[in-house]
C-alpha positions as CSV (number, residue, x, y, z in Angstrom):
1,M,43.2,11.6,-2.2
2,K,41.2,14.4,-3.8
3,A,40.9,12.4,-7.1
4,S,39.5,9.4,-5.3
5,R,36.9,11.6,-3.6
6,I,35.9,13.1,-6.9
7,R,35.6,9.7,-8.5
8,L,33.5,8.4,-5.6
9,A,31.3,11.5,-5.8
10,A,30.9,11.0,-9.6
11,L,30.1,7.3,-9.1
12,A,27.5,8.1,-6.4
13,S,25.9,10.7,-8.7
14,L,25.8,8.3,-11.6
15,A,24.3,5.6,-9.4
16,S,21.6,7.9,-8.1
17,L,20.8,9.0,-11.6
18,A,20.5,5.4,-12.8
19,F,18.3,4.5,-9.8
20,A,16.1,7.6,-10.3
21,G,15.8,6.7,-14.0
22,S,14.8,3.1,-13.3
23,A,12.0,4.2,-11.0
24,A,10.4,6.0,-13.9
25,F,10.1,2.7,-15.7
26,A,8.2,0.9,-13.0
27,G,4.5,0.1,-13.1
28,T,2.1,2.8,-11.7
29,A,-1.2,2.9,-9.8
30,D,-4.2,5.1,-10.0
31,V,-6.1,4.8,-6.7
32,R,-9.6,6.3,-6.0
33,F,-11.6,6.2,-2.8
34,V,-15.3,5.9,-3.9
35,N,-17.7,7.5,-1.4
36,P,-15.3,7.5,1.6
37,D,-18.0,9.2,3.7
38,K,-19.8,5.9,3.7
39,F,-16.8,3.7,4.7
40,T,-17.2,1.5,7.7
41,D,-14.1,2.9,9.5
42,L,-11.5,5.0,7.9
43,G,-10.4,6.8,11.0
44,T,-11.6,8.4,14.2
45,Y,-11.5,12.0,13.0
46,K,-11.8,13.7,9.5
47,S,-8.1,14.5,9.6
48,D,-7.4,10.8,10.3
49,E,-9.6,9.8,7.3
50,Q,-7.7,12.0,4.9
51,Y,-4.3,10.9,6.3
52,N,-5.3,7.2,6.0
53,M,-6.5,7.6,2.5
54,N,-3.2,9.3,1.5
55,T,-1.2,6.6,3.3
56,L,-3.1,3.7,1.7
57,S,-2.9,5.3,-1.7
58,R,0.8,5.9,-1.6
59,Y,1.3,2.3,-0.4
60,I,-0.7,0.8,-3.3
61,Q,1.3,3.0,-5.7
62,R,4.5,1.7,-4.1
63,L,3.3,-1.9,-4.6
64,A,2.5,-1.2,-8.3
65,Q,6.1,-0.2,-8.9
66,Q,6.8,-4.0,-8.9
67,L,4.7,-4.4,-12.1
68,P,6.1,-4.2,-15.6
69,P,6.7,-0.6,-16.7
70,D,3.9,-0.5,-19.3
71,Q,1.2,-1.6,-16.7
72,V,-1.2,0.6,-14.7
73,L,-2.9,-0.8,-11.6
74,R,-6.3,0.9,-11.2
75,V,-7.9,0.5,-7.8
76,D,-11.2,1.7,-6.6
77,V,-11.4,1.4,-2.8
78,L,-15.0,0.8,-2.0
79,D,-14.8,0.3,1.7
80,V,-12.3,0.3,4.6
81,D,-12.7,-1.1,8.1
82,L,-9.5,-0.5,10.0
83,A,-8.1,-3.1,12.4
84,G,-9.2,-2.7,16.0
85,E,-11.9,-0.7,17.4
86,V,-11.9,2.8,18.9
87,R,-12.3,3.2,22.6
88,Q,-12.8,6.4,24.4
89,T,-10.5,7.2,27.3
90,R,-10.0,10.2,29.6
91,N,-7.3,11.4,27.4
92,G,-9.1,11.0,24.1
93,S,-9.5,7.9,22.0
94,I,-7.3,4.9,21.3
95,R,-7.6,2.0,18.8
96,V,-7.6,-1.4,20.5
97,A,-6.8,-4.6,18.7
98,R,-9.5,-7.3,19.3
99,D,-10.0,-10.6,17.5
100,V,-13.5,-9.6,16.2
101,A,-12.2,-6.2,14.8
102,Y,-10.0,-7.5,12.0
103,P,-9.1,-5.2,9.0
104,V,-11.3,-5.3,5.9
105,M,-11.0,-3.6,2.5
106,Q,-13.3,-3.9,-0.4
107,L,-11.6,-3.2,-3.8
108,H,-12.4,-3.2,-7.5
109,W,-9.2,-3.3,-9.5
110,S,-7.9,-3.7,-13.0
111,I,-4.5,-4.0,-14.7
112,E,-4.2,-2.1,-17.9
113,S,-1.5,-1.9,-20.6
114,G,-1.7,0.2,-23.7
115,G,-5.3,1.2,-22.9
116,R,-6.4,-2.5,-22.8
117,V,-7.7,-4.2,-19.6
118,L,-5.5,-7.3,-19.1
119,R,-7.3,-8.5,-15.9
120,S,-9.7,-7.1,-13.4
121,G,-11.5,-8.3,-10.2
122,D,-13.4,-7.5,-7.1
123,Q,-11.7,-8.4,-3.8
124,R,-12.8,-8.3,-0.2
125,L,-9.5,-8.4,1.7
126,T,-9.6,-9.6,5.2
127,D,-7.0,-10.7,7.7
128,L,-8.8,-12.7,10.4
129,N,-5.4,-13.6,12.0
130,Y,-4.1,-10.0,12.1
131,R,-3.4,-10.2,15.8
132,H,-0.8,-12.9,15.1
133,H,1.3,-10.0,13.6
134,L,0.8,-8.0,16.8
135,R,4.4,-8.7,18.1
136,D,5.8,-7.3,14.8
137,A,3.4,-4.3,14.9
138,R,4.4,-3.3,18.4
139,Y,8.0,-2.7,17.2
140,S,6.9,-1.0,14.0
141,T,6.4,2.7,13.6
142,T,4.5,2.0,10.4
143,D,1.1,3.6,10.2
144,L,-1.7,1.3,9.2
145,Y,0.6,-1.7,9.7
146,Y,-2.2,-4.3,9.6
147,E,-3.8,-2.9,6.5
148,K,-0.4,-2.7,4.7
149,H,0.3,-6.3,5.6
150,M,-3.0,-7.3,4.2
151,L,-2.3,-5.4,1.0
152,D,1.1,-7.0,0.7
153,D,-0.6,-10.5,0.9
154,W,-3.2,-9.5,-1.7
155,F,-0.6,-8.1,-4.1
156,R,1.7,-11.0,-3.7
157,T,-1.1,-13.5,-4.3
158,E,-2.8,-11.7,-7.2
159,F,0.2,-10.4,-9.1
160,A,3.1,-12.7,-8.3
161,S,3.3,-14.2,-11.8
162,Q,3.5,-10.7,-13.3
163,T,6.2,-9.4,-11.0
164,Q,8.2,-12.6,-11.3
165,A,8.1,-12.6,-15.1
166,Y,9.2,-8.9,-15.1
167,A,12.1,-9.7,-12.8
168,R,13.6,-12.3,-15.1
């Protein structure tokens, strides 16, 4: 009984080391927010703005891990307009989803490998149908759900061939 527990613990340790080691070989991202004070809507309060920049930055970094290990995704976020609009209530403010208040992000990006730019582009990401994801968002505890959904679509569309080639 003790030997099997020790073997299980050893296997679990090896598996965690292998997983941690493989994460180091994934693609990376360098995300910058250019002049965030001039963004359309990054949050209601300054603390929201910093939190949202950190959240979006971490999410783009997570997406970049799907790229080949030698590639770096560099993203300059030039503008953000969060989904919904802020309404004042007696208890403070809330963000209300409306058809005309869809999420928008303006990006300049490049993929680099070995110091060479492989591809680059300027993208204006929008999700005009973001409210169709409303049912899923209601049950999600994910911050910036609509913006992350929009980034997923962009990444899948823009980099699908690279991530599929790497997976083979």
